[in-house]
N, C-alpha and C positions, 0 to 999 in steps of 0.2 A: 546941320550938325546931325539932326538924326537919321538922315539920310547913310550915314556913313555904320551903325550900326549891323542896318539893313545890309549894306551891299557886302558886308564879310559875313554875314550868315550867310547870304545866297551862296556868297564865296565857298563858305565849308560845304553847302548842302551839294554844289557842282563838285569838291574835291571828293566825300563823302562817297557822291553817285559814280563818278570814275571810279575811285578803290573798290567800290562795294561789284559792279563790273569785272576788274582785276580779276580779282580775287574768285568771284561763285561762276564767274563765266569763262576762266583762262581756254585760249583755244586748245581743243583736239591735237596734238603733235604727231598724229597718222594721218596718212593721206587718207587711207580708206581704200574699200576697194569694187569701181565704180563695178560693175557687169556689164558685157557688150551688152550692146544693142542692136536687131539687124538691121536698123534701117541707118545706122552710121557707125557703123566699122571702123576700128582702128585707122585702118590704111590708107583710109579714105582720105581726100583734099580736106585742110581744116577747113577751109570755107565751107564745102559742102557737107563736112561735118556741125558744124557751126549752124546753116542753115536750118538742118535737120533739129538739131538739138535746140534751134529755137525755138521753132515751131512746136515741140513735143513742152516746152518750158511755158507758152503761148505770150512770146513775149508783144507783140501786137496789138495782143487786146487791150492791156494795160494802158500799151504808150501810144498809139491813133486812136483819135477821138471818130467815132465810126460815121460813117460815107461823108463824111465834108475834111476829115484830116489828113494830114500826109505821115506816110509809112513812121514808124517810131519817133514824130517829131513829139509825140505829149502831149498833154492836154487835158488827157481823161479824167474828170470828175468821180471821185470815190467817196460821196454822201457817209460818212460814219454819225454814231452817236453825241461825240465829241466838237464836230464839224466836220468839213469839206476838202480833201485834199486831192494835190491837182499832180498827175503823174508828169514826171521829165522827158526832155529830149533827150533821146539816145544813141541819134545819129553822131555819126562822126563832125558835127563842126565846131570847131575850135572855141568860138563866143558862145554858143548859146546850149552846145551839146555837150559829148564828154570824149572830142576830138582832140584833147592835151593828156587822158589818161593814161599814166600806163599799164602797166599788164597787172603790177602788182595794184595801182590803184582798183579797177576793175577787179580783182580777185576778192580785196579788200571788203567792195561793194557788195558782191552775189555772197557776202560768205559772210560777215556778220554787218553789213546795214550802218556802214561809216563813208560817207563820200570823199572825195579826193580834196577837199580841202578842210576835212577833221570833222565836219558835223552829220550828226545823226541823223537816218534814214527814220521816217518811220513805217511802221509795219502793215502799214496798207503794201507797200512795198514785201511781199514773201523771201525776206533773207532768211526769215526763220527757218524754211523750208530748204532754199537755195544755197545753204549753208553745207549743206550733203552732198552738195555736186561735186565730182574729182575738180582737182586745177587744170589737167587738159579740156575736160567739155568745158568748163566756165572760159578757158583761153579759145577755145576755137568760136564758143559762142562769141566771144570779142570779133575772131578774126572775120567774123560773118558779118556782121553789124559793120563794119569798118572799112568790110568791101562796098557797101551800101554810100550812094552819093549826101554828102552832108546838108542838111535844113535846116537854116535859121532861122528859128520858131525860139524866142523868151518864154521862161517857165511864168506859167499863171503863178500870181501870188495863194496857197492855203487860205482858208477861210476859220482861225482855229481862233477861240478865246483861250486866256489867262485858265486855266497855266501850261494847255495843253501845246501852246504857240512856241512853247520855251524849250527847242531840241534837247538840249543837254540833259533835262528832266530823264529822255529815253535811255541812260546808263544806270536807273533804278530802275526801268520796263525791262529792260535786256540781264539784270541780274536774277530780276524774278519767274522771268518768262521764255527764256532763252539761252541757248547752249550753243556753242558753235563747236560743232566736229560731225565731221566727215559721212556716208553712208559703211557700213559694213555688212560687207554679205555674209551671210546664213549657210556655211557647211551642212547643214543638215537639212537644206532647203535641195529642188534643184533646180541649172542656172536658168530656167525661163521665169520662175520663182523669181526668185534674185532682179531678172532682168523689171520684171514687173513692177516690183516693190518700190527701186529705184526711180520707174515712170511715173508713178504716183505720189511717192512722199516726197524725193525729189526735185526732178523737172517738172511732171505735173500739178506736185501743190496741193490735189486732191483737200488737203484736211484745211486750205487754208478757208476753205467755202463751206463745208461738209464736217467739222467739225464745232461742236459747241463754243461757244466764250466764255471764260469766264468775267468775274466784276470788274479787273484789269485791261481787259480784250483779250488777252492771251489767250490761246490754246487748251479748252480741259481736260488734261492729258487722260489718260483711261476710257474716253467718252470719245474716240476718234472716229470720225466720218458718220457717227451717228446723227449728225442733223442739225442743220442752224438758219437763218433764215436774215440775209443782207443784202440789203439794198434797195429791200420790200419784195424781197423773192424767197420761198423756202429752197436752200438746197438739201433734197431729201437725203433720208438716213440710206447708209448705202455699203452698211455692214453685211454681214451675212442674215440676220434675222430674216425669218420667211415671211414676216410680216408689216413688220418695220420697215424694213431694207428690200433688198435685190437676193434674199436666199430661197426662192420658191422659182426664177427670173432661171434658164437654160442656160449654158455658154454660148449656144449659138445666139440668142436674147441680148442679153451682157454686150455683146464682139459686137453685132446690129446697130445695137445702138448709141455705143461708144462710137463707132466707124462710119456713121450715116445718122444719128440722131432720131431714131424710127425701131421699134422695137414690136414689132406685129401683138398686140393686145394686153401689152405691158403700157409703151410709154411713146411719148414724142418731143422731143426737146425745144423750149422756147427760153425766150430772158438769156440772161446770162448764161448757162447751160450751152444751150446753141450756139452762143460766140465762138466757148472753148470748142464744139465741135468743127467748128464750121473754120477754124482758124488755126487747130492745133491737132485735136484728132485725128481728122479725115487723112490726115497726111502721113498716119503715122502707118507703120507695115504691117501687113496681116502678123507675120509671127511678135511682131511687138504688144498689136493688140489683144493676142492670145495670149502672151505672158502678163500683161496688166489683167486679163482676165482672171486669168488664175489667180494675181493677187488679190484679187479684192474677194474674188471665192472663200480668203482667207481667213477674209479680219472676223472678228471673232465676232457675235451675236450680239447686239448692244439694241436699245429699246431707244434714247437717247431724249430727246427732249417731243420728238411730235409721233405720239403713237398714232401716227395714219395709215391704216392701211387701205390698199389699191383698190378701186371702185368696183364691185362685181354685175354683171348686166342685168340689170329692171327688167321685170318681166315686160314693163310697157315698153320699151327699146328693144326686148329681144321678142317682142310681137309684132312689130312693125316694121314694114317694107322703108326699102330707103328713099320712096317717093313722100308715105304718104305715115301718121304716126300712127298709136297701135288704139284701134277701142272707138266709141261714139264719143267716149264720156269726154275726150278729150277735144271736140271742138266743140267750138260755140260755150265754152267755158267763160270766155273774158278775163284768163289768166294773160296778160301786159308781158309777163315775160315770155309765153308760151305764144304769142300775136309775135313778138319780138323776135326769137327761134325760128319761126314760120319764115319772117319776111329775108332775114342776113344771116342765115346759120345754115338752115337744110340742107341748104341747095350743097353744099361743099360738105356738110357732115352728117348728115342722113338722118334720116327720123329714127333710125337701128341704129347708129353712131359707129356704122363702118367706116367712112370716108366714100363719099363719094367720086372727089376732083381727085384723091391724093390720096396715100397712102396715109401720108403723114395729119389727117383729118381724124384719122381713127379714132374715135373718144375711149372704146372700149377698155378695161383695165386700170386706167390711169387713175394715180393716185394723186392729181390733183383734183377729182371730184370724191376722193374720200376725205375731201380735211373739207372739215365743217366752218372753216373759214374763207375756205377758196380763195387761198391768197393768189396763186398763181393762177389760175382760170380769171381772177379779176383783174391782173397785172397783164394779161395776153388779150381779153379782150380790149383793155383800156390803150395794149401800145401798139398790139397787132404781130408781128413774125414773118421775119424778112431774112434767111441766109442762103448759101448756094451749097452745097453739097458735089461735088463734081458740074457736071454737067446740068444739073438738076436745082432749078428755083424751087425756095420753099415760101410761101406766102401765107399770109392772115393778114386781111387788112387790116387798124386801128381801127377803133371807134370811141378813142375820149372824146372826138370833137362830134360827133354826129349823136350820143347820148346821152341824156343827161343820169346824175349819181341815180336818180329813183329808178330812170331806164334800165341803166345796169346791173343796179341790185336784183330790181325783176327778174332780168336775162340770168344772171348767177342761181340766184333761188329756181327759177323753172329747171337748169338744167341741173343743178344737184341733186333734186327731189326725183326727175325723169331720168337721167345717164347713172346718178349717184348712190342714189336708192333712201336719200336720207334731206329732211325737211333744210331747208333752207333759210335761214333767218339775218341774212347780210340786209341791213338799211342804209341808205342815200346817206347817211354819216360814215361811215364806214368807207365807202367809196371816194369820197372826198378825199380823208383821208390815204388811201391807197395811190389817189393823184397825186398827192401833195408830196409822195415817198414812206410816209408816215406808214 
């Protein structure tokens, strides 16, 4: 008998959530004004346009397990503060994919986060950004996905505890943190800026990684692109702030980083950002990269959560050669970090940090070396980096199995001091947590 009042209460909550979602988040009746993209002209065939747009939206990265997975078959794990969510199969398989979805089903999922069966999607799927897409672009993406072979691969069950495993509760989340509305071009801005804004906000959904999250895991409005930490990596500030962001970068450096993953003296991509560049941004046209650069240039400067300035070249690194460290004081000190760097790192990075084997090994000016927590430096030492840009392979080996937590802490601390000019204070316990993705 006691269960009946409880069921009534849960039912009432469901009704209230759906009602709140409907009243506070009614769809914007305007279709929007999606600006033209140089790489996806409106006159191009739908499948060709859809392939370009799917690249720009980086669909493959979230729906394909790296190395071992089949394209768009799902199964990628997203480890979040409240559990683990696995991406779905978005091939046209009728049983395990989206082969039975109509155009309306697909548009509703991308724009409102509601599946064909009426269940809410979790916002690990960035419908909060895709909602801004035009209907024509959404259907072009569907046309491309449906042109590919179907793959039969059942979904992996999410690992979420109560109440996060209750999809109906997403009605409340949507009412609080989501707005169903299309992109509207700003007539006061040049066409290229509008194209870049559409690429960054709707298709590329940059905010989903680079914007701080609030207590409910919604995007913190007013702090767009000011930086956040997800999946154990820091997604740095990409506003026009000259110290914490990319305000001091030239247009050429921003464009080079977006297109190739490397900007000399500024950054080399690794981790999730390397995936974005390898799977998505490198395929954008030069014109669309220029538009994206113009938009990022205009984002107001914000400090954000991490006031991390890029590291400046230290006297030690500046006085060194590629083959030898600077000064006799560095030799024979017994520093285990120095010895590890000498044995495993100097051959590629050089003692001057310029990079001996590849431009991507350049350590000069890296923001990661300005981070006292060495978050991204630790991750790339642990897990390495491997991606392909055009015909070039970018590779750094993983040292997770070869080095103990104490050794990686010592290497981190040496690199922070020698190249970043700051005292390293990482402990083996911190490295152990990084191994576990915490």
